[in-house]
Structure formats: C-alpha cells, structure tokens
N, CA, C and O atoms as CSV, one atom per row, in Angstrom:
chain,resi,resn,atom,element,x,y,z
A,1,MET,N,N,143.736,146.669,163.985
A,1,MET,CA,C,143.334,146.508,165.370
A,1,MET,C,C,144.496,146.912,166.270
A,1,MET,O,O,145.665,146.764,165.914
A,2,THR,N,N,144.150,147.417,167.421
A,2,THR,CA,C,145.172,147.730,168.415
A,2,THR,C,C,145.666,146.426,169.049
A,2,THR,O,O,145.059,145.370,168.871
A,3,LEU,N,N,146.762,146.514,169.779
A,3,LEU,CA,C,147.286,145.321,170.451
A,3,LEU,C,C,146.277,144.733,171.429
A,3,LEU,O,O,146.129,143.514,171.511
A,4,SER,N,N,145.585,145.588,172.166
A,4,SER,CA,C,144.597,145.076,173.125
A,4,SER,C,C,143.412,144.430,172.403
A,4,SER,O,O,142.854,143.445,172.887
A,5,GLU,N,N,143.027,144.976,171.250
A,5,GLU,CA,C,141.943,144.374,170.468
A,5,GLU,C,C,142.381,143.023,169.899
A,5,GLU,O,O,141.606,142.067,169.890
A,6,GLU,N,N,143.624,142.951,169.425
A,6,GLU,CA,C,144.144,141.677,168.922
A,6,GLU,C,C,144.184,140.626,170.026
A,6,GLU,O,O,143.871,139.458,169.794
A,7,GLU,N,N,144.567,141.045,171.219
A,7,GLU,CA,C,144.608,140.114,172.351
A,7,GLU,C,C,143.197,139.641,172.711
A,7,GLU,O,O,143.004,138.463,173.012
A,8,ARG,N,N,142.211,140.542,172.685
A,8,ARG,CA,C,140.820,140.143,172.941
A,8,ARG,C,C,140.363,139.124,171.900
A,8,ARG,O,O,139.723,138.127,172.233
A,9,PHE,N,N,140.701,139.387,170.639
A,9,PHE,CA,C,140.324,138.448,169.582
A,9,PHE,C,C,140.951,137.079,169.833
A,9,PHE,O,O,140.261,136.063,169.753
A,10,ARG,N,N,142.237,137.037,170.133
A,10,ARG,CA,C,142.919,135.760,170.387
A,10,ARG,C,C,142.302,135.023,171.577
A,10,ARG,O,O,142.129,133.805,171.542
A,11,ARG,N,N,141.977,135.769,172.620
A,11,ARG,CA,C,141.390,135.162,173.816
A,11,ARG,C,C,140.022,134.551,173.498
A,11,ARG,O,O,139.719,133.438,173.927
A,12,ILE,N,N,139.204,135.281,172.749
A,12,ILE,CA,C,137.863,134.804,172.404
A,12,ILE,C,C,137.938,133.611,171.452
A,12,ILE,O,O,137.181,132.652,171.600
A,13,SER,N,N,138.837,133.666,170.488
A,13,SER,CA,C,138.890,132.639,169.443
A,13,SER,C,C,139.662,131.387,169.851
A,13,SER,O,O,139.500,130.336,169.232
A,14,ARG,N,N,140.486,131.485,170.870
A,14,ARG,CA,C,141.396,130.384,171.238
A,14,ARG,C,C,140.680,129.045,171.396
A,14,ARG,O,O,141.131,128.030,170.866
A,15,GLU,N,N,139.578,129.044,172.119
A,15,GLU,CA,C,138.855,127.792,172.386
A,15,GLU,C,C,138.491,127.058,171.094
A,15,GLU,O,O,138.660,125.843,170.997
A,16,LEU,N,N,137.994,127.796,170.109
A,16,LEU,CA,C,137.569,127.153,168.869
A,16,LEU,C,C,138.732,126.836,167.941
A,16,LEU,O,O,138.774,125.745,167.373
A,17,VAL,N,N,139.675,127.754,167.770
A,17,VAL,CA,C,140.747,127.511,166.792
A,17,VAL,C,C,141.639,126.344,167.201
A,17,VAL,O,O,142.323,125.765,166.358
A,18,GLU,N,N,141.638,125.997,168.473
A,18,GLU,CA,C,142.433,124.861,168.939
A,18,GLU,C,C,141.625,123.563,168.982
A,18,GLU,O,O,142.170,122.513,169.321
A,19,ASP,N,N,140.348,123.619,168.648
A,19,ASP,CA,C,139.473,122.450,168.714
A,19,ASP,C,C,139.679,121.542,167.493
A,19,ASP,O,O,139.731,122.012,166.357
A,20,GLU,N,N,139.792,120.250,167.751
A,20,GLU,CA,C,140.029,119.286,166.666
A,20,GLU,C,C,138.859,119.222,165.680
A,20,GLU,O,O,139.078,118.996,164.490
A,21,ASN,N,N,137.639,119.414,166.145
A,21,ASN,CA,C,136.497,119.419,165.227
A,21,ASN,C,C,136.614,120.562,164.230
A,21,ASN,O,O,136.405,120.366,163.032
A,22,LEU,N,N,136.946,121.747,164.711
A,22,LEU,CA,C,137.082,122.894,163.816
A,22,LEU,C,C,138.233,122.683,162.840
A,22,LEU,O,O,138.147,123.082,161.679
A,23,LYS,N,N,139.298,122.062,163.303
A,23,LYS,CA,C,140.466,121.827,162.442
A,23,LYS,C,C,140.143,120.911,161.261
A,23,LYS,O,O,140.912,120.864,160.301
A,24,GLN,N,N,139.024,120.181,161.309
A,24,GLN,CA,C,138.604,119.365,160.161
A,24,GLN,C,C,138.405,120.225,158.914
A,24,GLN,O,O,138.541,119.738,157.791
A,25,MET,N,N,138.083,121.508,159.114
A,25,MET,CA,C,137.865,122.403,157.975
A,25,MET,C,C,139.140,122.616,157.165
A,25,MET,O,O,139.075,123.107,156.038
A,26,LYS,N,N,140.295,122.256,157.719
A,26,LYS,CA,C,141.556,122.358,156.977
A,26,LYS,C,C,141.611,121.349,155.832
A,26,LYS,O,O,142.462,121.463,154.949
A,27,ASN,N,N,140.722,120.376,155.839
A,27,ASN,CA,C,140.693,119.341,154.800
A,27,ASN,C,C,139.906,119.748,153.561
A,27,ASN,O,O,139.858,118.994,152.589
A,28,TYR,N,N,139.289,120.923,153.577
A,28,TYR,CA,C,138.421,121.333,152.477
A,28,TYR,C,C,138.840,122.696,151.945
A,28,TYR,O,O,139.196,123.595,152.706
A,29,ILE,N,N,138.791,122.830,150.618
A,29,ILE,CA,C,139.111,124.104,149.972
A,29,ILE,C,C,137.839,124.941,149.884
A,29,ILE,O,O,136.768,124.439,149.545
A,30,GLN,N,N,137.980,126.217,150.195
A,30,GLN,CA,C,136.851,127.139,150.140
A,30,GLN,C,C,136.870,127.931,148.831
A,30,GLN,O,O,135.988,127.773,147.987
A,31,HIS,N,N,137.878,128.775,148.674
A,31,HIS,CA,C,138.034,129.588,147.458
A,31,HIS,C,C,139.482,129.478,146.989
A,31,HIS,O,O,140.408,129.654,147.781
A,32,GLY,N,N,139.677,129.189,145.714
A,32,GLY,CA,C,141.037,129.129,145.184
A,32,GLY,C,C,141.849,128.062,145.877
A,32,GLY,O,O,141.570,126.872,145.736
A,33,ARG,N,N,142.859,128.483,146.629
A,33,ARG,CA,C,143.702,127.540,147.373
A,33,ARG,C,C,143.521,127.702,148.883
A,33,ARG,O,O,144.289,127.136,149.661
A,34,ILE,N,N,142.533,128.452,149.294
A,34,ILE,CA,C,142.274,128.760,150.702
A,34,ILE,C,C,141.381,127.685,151.316
A,34,ILE,O,O,140.324,127.366,150.771
A,35,THR,N,N,141.805,127.130,152.447
A,35,THR,CA,C,140.970,126.132,153.117
A,35,THR,C,C,139.783,126.815,153.798
A,35,THR,O,O,139.795,128.020,154.048
A,36,THR,N,N,138.776,126.023,154.082
A,36,THR,CA,C,137.612,126.552,154.796
A,36,THR,C,C,138.020,127.058,156.176
A,36,THR,O,O,137.492,128.063,156.650
A,37,TYR,N,N,138.957,126.366,156.821
A,37,TYR,CA,C,139.467,126.808,158.133
A,37,TYR,C,C,140.096,128.197,158.023
A,37,TYR,O,O,139.766,129.099,158.793
A,38,ASP,N,N,141.006,128.363,157.058
A,38,ASP,CA,C,141.671,129.659,156.901
A,38,ASP,C,C,140.682,130.754,156.503
A,38,ASP,O,O,140.796,131.896,156.949
A,39,HIS,N,N,139.713,130.395,155.662
A,39,HIS,CA,C,138.678,131.358,155.283
A,39,HIS,C,C,137.902,131.829,156.508
A,39,HIS,O,O,137.714,133.030,156.700
A,40,CYS,N,N,137.456,130.897,157.330
A,40,CYS,CA,C,136.671,131.267,158.514
A,40,CYS,C,C,137.499,132.073,159.510
A,40,CYS,O,O,136.982,132.999,160.136
A,41,LEU,N,N,138.765,131.735,159.663
A,41,LEU,CA,C,139.637,132.508,160.545
A,41,LEU,C,C,139.815,133.926,160.009
A,41,LEU,O,O,139.791,134.883,160.783
A,42,SER,N,N,139.993,134.075,158.705
A,42,SER,CA,C,140.112,135.409,158.101
A,42,SER,C,C,138.827,136.208,158.267
A,42,SER,O,O,138.870,137.404,158.554
A,43,VAL,N,N,137.689,135.554,158.089
A,43,VAL,CA,C,136.400,136.233,158.259
A,43,VAL,C,C,136.228,136.677,159.709
A,43,VAL,O,O,135.754,137.784,159.965
A,44,ALA,N,N,136.605,135.832,160.651
A,44,ALA,CA,C,136.486,136.196,162.069
A,44,ALA,C,C,137.363,137.402,162.396
A,44,ALA,O,O,136.927,138.322,163.088
A,45,LYS,N,N,138.599,137.397,161.897
A,45,LYS,CA,C,139.498,138.535,162.129
A,45,LYS,C,C,138.949,139.802,161.489
A,45,LYS,O,O,138.985,140.872,162.097
A,46,LYS,N,N,138.440,139.688,160.264
A,46,LYS,CA,C,137.894,140.855,159.557
A,46,LYS,C,C,136.645,141.370,160.270
A,46,LYS,O,O,136.491,142.581,160.428
A,47,ALA,N,N,135.766,140.495,160.698
A,47,ALA,CA,C,134.542,140.915,161.394
A,47,ALA,C,C,134.886,141.632,162.693
A,47,ALA,O,O,134.296,142.665,163.013
A,48,PHE,N,N,135.835,141.088,163.437
A,48,PHE,CA,C,136.242,141.712,164.701
A,48,PHE,C,C,136.925,143.051,164.436
A,48,PHE,O,O,136.708,144.018,165.166
A,49,SER,N,N,137.745,143.105,163.398
A,49,SER,CA,C,138.413,144.352,163.023
A,49,SER,C,C,137.395,145.425,162.627
A,49,SER,O,O,137.527,146.583,163.024
A,50,LEU,N,N,136.388,145.045,161.849
A,50,LEU,CA,C,135.329,145.989,161.468
A,50,LEU,C,C,134.571,146.476,162.692
A,50,LEU,O,O,134.262,147.662,162.807
A,51,LYS,N,N,134.272,145.560,163.605
A,51,LYS,CA,C,133.574,145.918,164.841
A,51,LYS,C,C,134.362,146.962,165.611
A,51,LYS,O,O,133.793,147.927,166.121
A,52,CYS,N,N,135.673,146.770,165.694
A,52,CYS,CA,C,136.530,147.717,166.421
A,52,CYS,C,C,136.642,149.041,165.671
A,52,CYS,O,O,136.496,150.107,166.269
A,53,PHE,N,N,136.900,148.979,164.365
A,53,PHE,CA,C,137.080,150.185,163.561
A,53,PHE,C,C,135.818,151.047,163.550
A,53,PHE,O,O,135.889,152.270,163.668
A,54,LEU,N,N,134.675,150.401,163.409
A,54,LEU,CA,C,133.401,151.126,163.352
A,54,LEU,C,C,132.819,151.407,164.732
A,54,LEU,O,O,131.785,152.063,164.857
A,55,ARG,N,N,133.489,150.906,165.764
A,55,ARG,CA,C,133.060,151.086,167.155
A,55,ARG,C,C,131.632,150.586,167.377
A,55,ARG,O,O,130.804,151.256,167.995
A,56,VAL,N,N,131.379,149.408,166.861
A,56,VAL,CA,C,130.066,148.782,167.002
A,56,VAL,C,C,129.995,148.094,168.360
A,56,VAL,O,O,130.854,147.283,168.706
A,57,ASN,N,N,128.972,148.425,169.112
A,57,ASN,CA,C,128.747,147.787,170.404
A,57,ASN,C,C,127.945,146.508,170.168
A,57,ASN,O,O,126.755,146.557,169.860
A,58,CYS,N,N,128.613,145.366,170.316
A,58,CYS,CA,C,127.929,144.094,170.097
A,58,CYS,C,C,128.573,143.019,170.965
A,58,CYS,O,O,129.539,143.279,171.682
A,59,ASP,N,N,128.032,141.831,170.892
A,59,ASP,CA,C,128.536,140.686,171.643
A,59,ASP,C,C,129.765,140.133,170.911
A,59,ASP,O,O,129.631,139.413,169.921
A,60,GLU,N,N,130.952,140.470,171.399
A,60,GLU,CA,C,132.189,140.084,170.727
A,60,GLU,C,C,132.343,138.572,170.639
A,60,GLU,O,O,132.777,138.049,169.612
A,61,ARG,N,N,131.994,137.876,171.695
A,61,ARG,CA,C,132.121,136.413,171.697
A,61,ARG,C,C,131.207,135.802,170.642
A,61,ARG,O,O,131.629,134.924,169.889
A,62,ALA,N,N,129.965,136.256,170.581
A,62,ALA,CA,C,129.024,135.731,169.587
A,62,ALA,C,C,129.509,136.038,168.173
A,62,ALA,O,O,129.392,135.199,167.280
A,63,LEU,N,N,130.050,137.228,167.969
A,63,LEU,CA,C,130.557,137.617,166.652
A,63,LEU,C,C,131.691,136.695,166.213
A,63,LEU,O,O,131.663,136.160,165.105
A,64,VAL,N,N,132.674,136.512,167.067
A,64,VAL,CA,C,133.841,135.696,166.709
A,64,VAL,C,C,133.446,134.232,166.523
A,64,VAL,O,O,133.875,133.594,165.562
A,65,ARG,N,N,132.641,133.701,167.425
A,65,ARG,CA,C,132.219,132.298,167.303
A,65,ARG,C,C,131.399,132.075,166.029
A,65,ARG,O,O,131.630,131.102,165.311
A,66,ALA,N,N,130.455,132.954,165.745
A,66,ALA,CA,C,129.644,132.806,164.531
A,66,ALA,C,C,130.521,132.894,163.288
A,66,ALA,O,O,130.329,132.138,162.335
A,67,ALA,N,N,131.473,133.805,163.294
A,67,ALA,CA,C,132.355,133.948,162.133
A,67,ALA,C,C,133.233,132.710,161.946
A,67,ALA,O,O,133.423,132.249,160.820
A,68,LEU,N,N,133.760,132.179,163.029
A,68,LEU,CA,C,134.598,130.981,162.924
A,68,LEU,C,C,133.805,129.756,162.477
A,68,LEU,O,O,134.368,128.834,161.887
A,69,LEU,N,N,132.510,129.740,162.754
A,69,LEU,CA,C,131.683,128.566,162.465
A,69,LEU,C,C,130.739,128.750,161.277
A,69,LEU,O,O,129.966,127.844,160.964
A,70,HIS,N,N,130.787,129.904,160.612
A,70,HIS,CA,C,129.773,130.193,159.597
A,70,HIS,C,C,129.813,129.246,158.397
A,70,HIS,O,O,128.802,129.092,157.711
A,71,ASP,N,N,130.938,128.619,158.132
A,71,ASP,CA,C,131.045,127.651,157.037
A,71,ASP,C,C,131.447,126.267,157.552
A,71,ASP,O,O,132.200,125.549,156.894
A,72,TYR,N,N,130.951,125.906,158.706
A,72,TYR,CA,C,131.268,124.623,159.340
A,72,TYR,C,C,130.373,123.520,158.769
A,72,TYR,O,O,129.628,122.872,159.503
A,73,PHE,N,N,130.456,123.315,157.455
A,73,PHE,CA,C,129.614,122.304,156.812
A,73,PHE,C,C,130.362,120.996,156.586
A,73,PHE,O,O,129.731,119.954,156.408
A,74,LEU,N,N,131.694,121.027,156.588
A,74,LEU,CA,C,132.550,119.832,156.579
A,74,LEU,C,C,132.354,118.926,155.361
A,74,LEU,O,O,132.209,117.712,155.506
A,75,TYR,N,N,132.350,119.508,154.180
A,75,TYR,CA,C,132.370,118.726,152.944
A,75,TYR,C,C,132.979,119.591,151.850
A,75,TYR,O,O,133.110,120.806,152.002
A,76,ASP,N,N,133.349,118.950,150.743
A,76,ASP,CA,C,133.890,119.676,149.597
A,76,ASP,C,C,132.719,120.184,148.767
A,76,ASP,O,O,132.101,119.426,148.019
A,77,TRP,N,N,132.424,121.455,148.902
A,77,TRP,CA,C,131.248,122.000,148.229
A,77,TRP,C,C,131.421,122.057,146.715
A,77,TRP,O,O,130.443,122.246,145.993
A,78,HIS,N,N,132.634,121.899,146.229
A,78,HIS,CA,C,132.862,121.898,144.786
A,78,HIS,C,C,132.367,120.606,144.135
A,78,HIS,O,O,132.074,120.579,142.940
A,79,GLU,N,N,132.278,119.533,144.933
A,79,GLU,CA,C,131.911,118.229,144.390
A,79,GLU,C,C,130.619,117.661,144.967
A,79,GLU,O,O,130.023,116.764,144.372
A,80,TYR,N,N,130.180,118.165,146.104
A,80,TYR,CA,C,129.045,117.584,146.814
A,80,TYR,C,C,127.785,118.410,146.586
A,80,TYR,O,O,127.844,119.638,146.518
A,81,GLY,N,N,126.658,117.741,146.469
A,81,GLY,CA,C,125.385,118.445,146.493
A,81,GLY,C,C,124.815,118.770,145.135
A,81,GLY,O,O,125.215,118.212,144.113
A,82,ASP,N,N,123.865,119.692,145.152
A,82,ASP,CA,C,123.040,119.985,143.985
A,82,ASP,C,C,123.339,121.347,143.363
A,82,ASP,O,O,122.474,121.917,142.698
A,83,HIS,N,N,124.509,121.864,143.557
A,83,HIS,CA,C,124.934,123.158,143.016
A,83,HIS,C,C,124.164,124.335,143.616
A,83,HIS,O,O,124.178,125.436,143.066
A,84,LEU,N,N,123.503,124.105,144.725
A,84,LEU,CA,C,122.820,125.178,145.447
A,84,LEU,C,C,123.465,125.380,146.812
A,84,LEU,O,O,122.807,125.774,147.775
A,85,HIS,N,N,124.753,125.105,146.876
A,85,HIS,CA,C,125.515,125.210,148.125
A,85,HIS,C,C,125.318,126.567,148.800
A,85,HIS,O,O,125.162,126.633,150.019
A,86,GLY,N,N,125.324,127.641,148.026
A,86,GLY,CA,C,125.180,128.982,148.588
A,86,GLY,C,C,123.898,129.158,149.382
A,86,GLY,O,O,123.868,129.904,150.361
A,87,TYR,N,N,122.853,128.483,148.970
A,87,TYR,CA,C,121.571,128.572,149.663
A,87,TYR,C,C,121.479,127.630,150.861
A,87,TYR,O,O,120.892,127.977,151.885
A,88,HIS,N,N,122.058,126.437,150.729
A,88,HIS,CA,C,121.868,125.393,151.733
A,88,HIS,C,C,122.896,125.381,152.855
A,88,HIS,O,O,122.567,125.014,153.983
A,89,HIS,N,N,124.131,125.774,152.569
A,89,HIS,CA,C,125.183,125.540,153.561
A,89,HIS,C,C,125.016,126.297,154.869
A,89,HIS,O,O,125.500,125.803,155.888
A,90,PRO,N,N,124.365,127.466,154.921
A,90,PRO,CA,C,124.192,128.089,156.238
A,90,PRO,C,C,123.413,127.197,157.208
A,90,PRO,O,O,123.719,127.162,158.400
A,91,TYR,N,N,122.418,126.484,156.706
A,91,TYR,CA,C,121.617,125.601,157.556
A,91,TYR,C,C,122.435,124.392,158.007
A,91,TYR,O,O,122.354,123.970,159.160
A,92,ILE,N,N,123.219,123.846,157.089
A,92,ILE,CA,C,124.067,122.699,157.423
A,92,ILE,C,C,125.131,123.116,158.433
A,92,ILE,O,O,125.369,122.416,159.417
A,93,ALA,N,N,125.767,124.256,158.187
A,93,ALA,CA,C,126.810,124.751,159.099
A,93,ALA,C,C,126.238,125.030,160.487
A,93,ALA,O,O,126.846,124.666,161.494
A,94,ALA,N,N,125.081,125.668,160.544
A,94,ALA,CA,C,124.473,125.983,161.846
A,94,ALA,C,C,124.115,124.709,162.603
A,94,ALA,O,O,124.321,124.625,163.814
A,95,GLU,N,N,123.584,123.728,161.899
A,95,GLU,CA,C,123.207,122.466,162.545
A,95,GLU,C,C,124.438,121.743,163.096
A,95,GLU,O,O,124.432,121.292,164.242
A,96,LYS,N,N,125.489,121.633,162.287
A,96,LYS,CA,C,126.695,120.930,162.733
A,96,LYS,C,C,127.416,121.704,163.836
A,96,LYS,O,O,127.924,121.105,164.785
A,97,ALA,N,N,127.462,123.030,163.716
A,97,ALA,CA,C,128.117,123.847,164.745
A,97,ALA,C,C,127.363,123.753,166.065
A,97,ALA,O,O,127.976,123.672,167.129
A,98,ASN,N,N,126.046,123.765,166.000
A,98,ASN,CA,C,125.250,123.638,167.223
A,98,ASN,C,C,125.470,122.270,167.867
A,98,ASN,O,O,125.574,122.162,169.089
A,99,ARG,N,N,125.538,121.241,167.047
A,99,ARG,CA,C,125.778,119.882,167.546
A,99,ARG,C,C,127.148,119.780,168.244
A,99,ARG,O,O,127.256,119.194,169.321
A,100,ASP,N,N,128.176,120.347,167.630
A,100,ASP,CA,C,129.543,120.167,168.129
A,100,ASP,C,C,129.987,121.212,169.145
A,100,ASP,O,O,130.867,120.941,169.962
A,101,PHE,N,N,129.390,122.408,169.105
A,101,PHE,CA,C,129.869,123.494,169.962
A,101,PHE,C,C,128.789,124.152,170.803
A,101,PHE,O,O,129.103,124.869,171.753
A,102,GLY,N,N,127.520,123.924,170.475
A,102,GLY,CA,C,126.440,124.598,171.186
A,102,GLY,C,C,126.432,126.071,170.841
A,102,GLY,O,O,127.332,126.806,171.248
A,103,LEU,N,N,125.443,126.509,170.106
A,103,LEU,CA,C,125.347,127.899,169.664
A,103,LEU,C,C,124.313,128.666,170.472
A,103,LEU,O,O,123.287,128.114,170.869
A,104,SER,N,N,124.587,129.930,170.709
A,104,SER,CA,C,123.554,130.818,171.237
A,104,SER,C,C,122.603,131.142,170.085
A,104,SER,O,O,122.936,130.916,168.922
A,105,ASP,N,N,121.429,131.666,170.404
A,105,ASP,CA,C,120.491,132.066,169.348
A,105,ASP,C,C,121.110,133.119,168.443
A,105,ASP,O,O,120.920,133.082,167.227
A,106,ARG,N,N,121.842,134.047,169.018
A,106,ARG,CA,C,122.480,135.124,168.250
A,106,ARG,C,C,123.510,134.552,167.271
A,106,ARG,O,O,123.573,134.976,166.117
A,107,GLU,N,N,124.308,133.597,167.729
A,107,GLU,CA,C,125.308,132.963,166.863
A,107,GLU,C,C,124.629,132.197,165.729
A,107,GLU,O,O,125.034,132.294,164.571
A,108,LYS,N,N,123.601,131.443,166.074
A,108,LYS,CA,C,122.893,130.644,165.071
A,108,LYS,C,C,122.262,131.528,164.003
A,108,LYS,O,O,122.368,131.233,162.812
A,109,LYS,N,N,121.608,132.606,164.418
A,109,LYS,CA,C,120.968,133.503,163.451
A,109,LYS,C,C,121.997,134.182,162.557
A,109,LYS,O,O,121.747,134.385,161.368
A,110,ALA,N,N,123.149,134.535,163.116
A,110,ALA,CA,C,124.205,135.161,162.306
A,110,ALA,C,C,124.699,134.187,161.237
A,110,ALA,O,O,124.904,134.576,160.087
A,111,ILE,N,N,124.887,132.934,161.612
A,111,ILE,CA,C,125.323,131.917,160.648
A,111,ILE,C,C,124.251,131.696,159.583
A,111,ILE,O,O,124.562,131.616,158.394
A,112,LEU,N,N,123.000,131.597,160.003
A,112,LEU,CA,C,121.905,131.321,159.066
A,112,LEU,C,C,121.694,132.429,158.043
A,112,LEU,O,O,121.186,132.171,156.952
A,113,THR,N,N,122.076,133.653,158.375
A,113,THR,CA,C,121.802,134.790,157.477
A,113,THR,C,C,123.045,135.333,156.781
A,113,THR,O,O,122.961,136.352,156.094
A,114,HIS,N,N,124.192,134.683,156.939
A,114,HIS,CA,C,125.427,135.275,156.415
A,114,HIS,C,C,125.513,135.298,154.891
A,114,HIS,O,O,126.380,135.981,154.346
A,115,MET,N,N,124.655,134.584,154.195
A,115,MET,CA,C,124.712,134.576,152.728
A,115,MET,C,C,123.844,135.656,152.078
A,115,MET,O,O,123.738,135.706,150.853
A,116,TRP,N,N,123.235,136.503,152.869
A,116,TRP,CA,C,122.478,137.613,152.299
A,116,TRP,C,C,123.437,138.480,151.480
A,116,TRP,O,O,124.557,138.698,151.942
A,117,PRO,N,N,123.084,138.981,150.314
A,117,PRO,CA,C,121.758,139.056,149.704
A,117,PRO,C,C,121.368,137.862,148.836
A,117,PRO,O,O,120.277,137.862,148.265
A,118,LEU,N,N,122.226,136.841,148.717
A,118,LEU,CA,C,121.828,135.655,147.957
A,118,LEU,C,C,120.536,135.082,148.526
A,118,LEU,O,O,119.629,134.715,147.780
A,119,THR,N,N,120.462,135.010,149.831
A,119,THR,CA,C,119.246,134.555,150.511
A,119,THR,C,C,118.410,135.797,150.837
A,119,THR,O,O,118.255,136.178,151.997
A,120,PHE,N,N,117.889,136.403,149.798
A,120,PHE,CA,C,117.306,137.747,149.844
A,120,PHE,C,C,116.265,137.947,150.945
A,120,PHE,O,O,116.231,139.008,151.567
A,121,PHE,N,N,115.434,136.971,151.192
A,121,PHE,CA,C,114.352,137.127,152.164
A,121,PHE,C,C,114.779,136.807,153.593
A,121,PHE,O,O,113.948,136.772,154.500
A,122,HIS,N,N,116.070,136.574,153.789
A,122,HIS,CA,C,116.600,136.256,155.119
A,122,HIS,C,C,117.811,137.129,155.432
A,122,HIS,O,O,118.933,136.627,155.503
A,123,PRO,N,N,117.592,138.441,155.622
A,123,PRO,CA,C,118.723,139.328,155.938
A,123,PRO,C,C,119.173,139.149,157.388
A,123,PRO,O,O,118.422,138.632,158.215
A,124,PRO,N,N,120.385,139.574,157.690
A,124,PRO,CA,C,120.848,139.543,159.081
A,124,PRO,C,C,119.921,140.363,159.974
A,124,PRO,O,O,119.333,141.354,159.539
A,125,VAL,N,N,119.801,139.932,161.233
A,125,VAL,CA,C,118.885,140.601,162.161
A,125,VAL,C,C,119.603,141.173,163.381
A,125,VAL,O,O,118.963,141.687,164.298
A,126,SER,N,N,120.921,141.085,163.390
A,126,SER,CA,C,121.688,141.604,164.528
A,126,SER,C,C,122.946,142.292,164.014
A,126,SER,O,O,123.335,142.128,162.858
A,127,LYS,N,N,123.570,143.058,164.888
A,127,LYS,CA,C,124.841,143.692,164.526
A,127,LYS,C,C,125.885,142.632,164.196
A,127,LYS,O,O,126.658,142.780,163.249
A,128,GLU,N,N,125.898,141.563,164.988
A,128,GLU,CA,C,126.849,140.479,164.748
A,128,GLU,C,C,126.614,139.858,163.369
A,128,GLU,O,O,127.561,139.552,162.645
A,129,GLY,N,N,125.348,139.678,163.020
A,129,GLY,CA,C,125.008,139.116,161.718
A,129,GLY,C,C,125.440,140.002,160.569
A,129,GLY,O,O,125.961,139.515,159.565
A,130,TRP,N,N,125.225,141.302,160.708
A,130,TRP,CA,C,125.637,142.238,159.659
A,130,TRP,C,C,127.149,142.297,159.525
A,130,TRP,O,O,127.669,142.323,158.410
A,131,LEU,N,N,127.863,142.317,160.646
A,131,LEU,CA,C,129.332,142.336,160.594
A,131,LEU,C,C,129.871,141.057,159.958
A,131,LEU,O,O,130.798,141.111,159.149
A,132,LEU,N,N,129.301,139.916,160.314
A,132,LEU,CA,C,129.716,138.647,159.719
A,132,LEU,C,C,129.460,138.650,158.217
A,132,LEU,O,O,130.333,138.262,157.440
A,133,THR,N,N,128.288,139.077,157.807
A,133,THR,CA,C,127.931,139.096,156.388
A,133,THR,C,C,128.885,139.980,155.598
A,133,THR,O,O,129.377,139.578,154.544
A,134,LEU,N,N,129.145,141.174,156.097
A,134,LEU,CA,C,130.051,142.099,155.413
A,134,LEU,C,C,131.466,141.534,155.353
A,134,LEU,O,O,132.102,141.566,154.299
A,135,ALA,N,N,131.959,141.021,156.467
A,135,ALA,CA,C,133.317,140.463,156.508
A,135,ALA,C,C,133.443,139.278,155.552
A,135,ALA,O,O,134.458,139.143,154.869
A,136,ASP,N,N,132.433,138.429,155.498
A,136,ASP,CA,C,132.471,137.269,154.607
A,136,ASP,C,C,132.546,137.704,153.150
A,136,ASP,O,O,133.289,137.115,152.364
A,137,LYS,N,N,131.783,138.731,152.785
A,137,LYS,CA,C,131.819,139.213,151.399
A,137,LYS,C,C,133.188,139.804,151.070
A,137,LYS,O,O,133.716,139.578,149.981
A,138,MET,N,N,133.758,140.554,151.998
A,138,MET,CA,C,135.064,141.173,151.767
A,138,MET,C,C,136.153,140.112,151.613
A,138,MET,O,O,136.944,140.160,150.671
A,139,VAL,N,N,136.189,139.169,152.529
A,139,VAL,CA,C,137.219,138.123,152.501
A,139,VAL,C,C,137.022,137.207,151.291
A,139,VAL,O,O,137.993,136.853,150.622
A,140,SER,N,N,135.789,136.823,151.006
A,140,SER,CA,C,135.521,135.943,149.864
A,140,SER,C,C,135.930,136.596,148.554
A,140,SER,O,O,136.475,135.934,147.672
A,141,THR,N,N,135.672,137.876,148.425
A,141,THR,CA,C,136.069,138.599,147.215
A,141,THR,C,C,137.581,138.588,147.058
A,141,THR,O,O,138.093,138.314,145.973
A,142,GLN,N,N,138.290,138.881,148.122
A,142,GLN,CA,C,139.756,138.876,148.055
A,142,GLN,C,C,140.282,137.481,147.710
A,142,GLN,O,O,141.162,137.342,146.860
A,143,GLU,N,N,139.754,136.466,148.359
A,143,GLU,CA,C,140.213,135.102,148.094
A,143,GLU,C,C,139.931,134.688,146.650
A,143,GLU,O,O,140.772,134.059,146.008
A,144,THR,N,N,138.768,135.036,146.149
A,144,THR,CA,C,138.370,134.628,144.810
A,144,THR,C,C,139.164,135.358,143.734
A,144,THR,O,O,139.559,134.754,142.737
A,145,LEU,N,N,139.399,136.641,143.926
A,145,LEU,CA,C,140.079,137.431,142.899
A,145,LEU,C,C,141.597,137.370,142.974
A,145,LEU,O,O,142.269,137.383,141.942
A,146,PHE,N,N,142.141,137.305,144.180
A,146,PHE,CA,C,143.583,137.489,144.325
A,146,PHE,C,C,144.334,136.292,144.893
A,146,PHE,O,O,145.564,136.306,144.914
A,147,GLN,N,N,143.647,135.272,145.346
A,147,GLN,CA,C,144.334,134.136,145.953
A,147,GLN,C,C,143.910,132.825,145.303
A,147,GLN,O,O,143.757,131.805,145.975
A,148,ARG,N,N,143.725,132.867,144.002
A,148,ARG,CA,C,143.324,131.679,143.249
A,148,ARG,C,C,144.506,130.740,143.061
A,148,ARG,O,O,145.660,131.169,143.040
A,149,ALA,N,N,144.204,129.456,142.924
A,149,ALA,CA,C,145.243,128.477,142.580
A,149,ALA,C,C,145.654,128.714,141.130
A,149,ALA,O,O,144.826,129.084,140.298
A,150,ASN,N,N,146.902,128.504,140.839
A,150,ASN,CA,C,147.392,128.709,139.457
A,150,ASN,C,C,147.033,127.557,138.551
A,150,ASN,O,O,147.369,127.575,137.367
C-alpha cells in the first residue's frame, strides 16, 4: 500500500482497533499462536491492500469494519461448541458485532458469507464480501502453515 492508502486504513480502523470490546479478541487463539484480534487485523490490512492493488471501487469503511469484526465470536473455538465452528461462527460474529458496534447491511452480509466455499450455498454478494473472503483465506493459510505454535 502507498503511504496515503496506509493512512486511510489507519483512519478507518482506528475507532474499532482502540475499542475495549474488540480488544477482548486478544484473549483467544485463532490459528497456531495468533490471537483472533491479530488475525482480524491482518485480514483487514490484507483486504484493504487487495482493494487498493486491484483498484476495486467499494465501500472502504464497510470493508475494513467487516474484516475487523468477521471473527468477533468471543470464545475459544478449539474447546467450545459442536466442532462445526466453521459453519456457525459467522452468524455468532455478526450478531455480537451488530450488538456492540452496529453493522450496516453490507458489513453484516460480508461477515455472514466470509466462510465461503465452506458455506457453499452462501457466497459473498458484494465486492467487500469477496475481498474479505479472499483476504481471510490468504491470511488463515499463512497463519496455519507458517505461524504455528511449536
């Protein structure tokens, strides 16, 4: 990203990354040794970077907010639930994010569809959703393969 693009990203993300509710995600591991907070921040940066690199005209605020909140489920998915976390957590994250931050329809839909193709019949329906989905797959792959706990 260029310096001006990085500054736009920081300006858009500042409100959420400084919020105490979002910081709760630092208490949970996402992949390997990466916290859910750090994962979501990496996904937001990657999604915004892809948007800039590909010159995609979209709602930058909705993209960054959805990316920062896409895994806002606030539990240890390694120990909680019925082993169907991949299918269920988008709904939990969207509900909690809407409760705590108020989501636009575009943000909510991007969060709800970010697990495609696992959720095969629910693909992304917006540019923001597609960018979030792609960024999440890229970051998750890197975290899983190269940033595992020893």
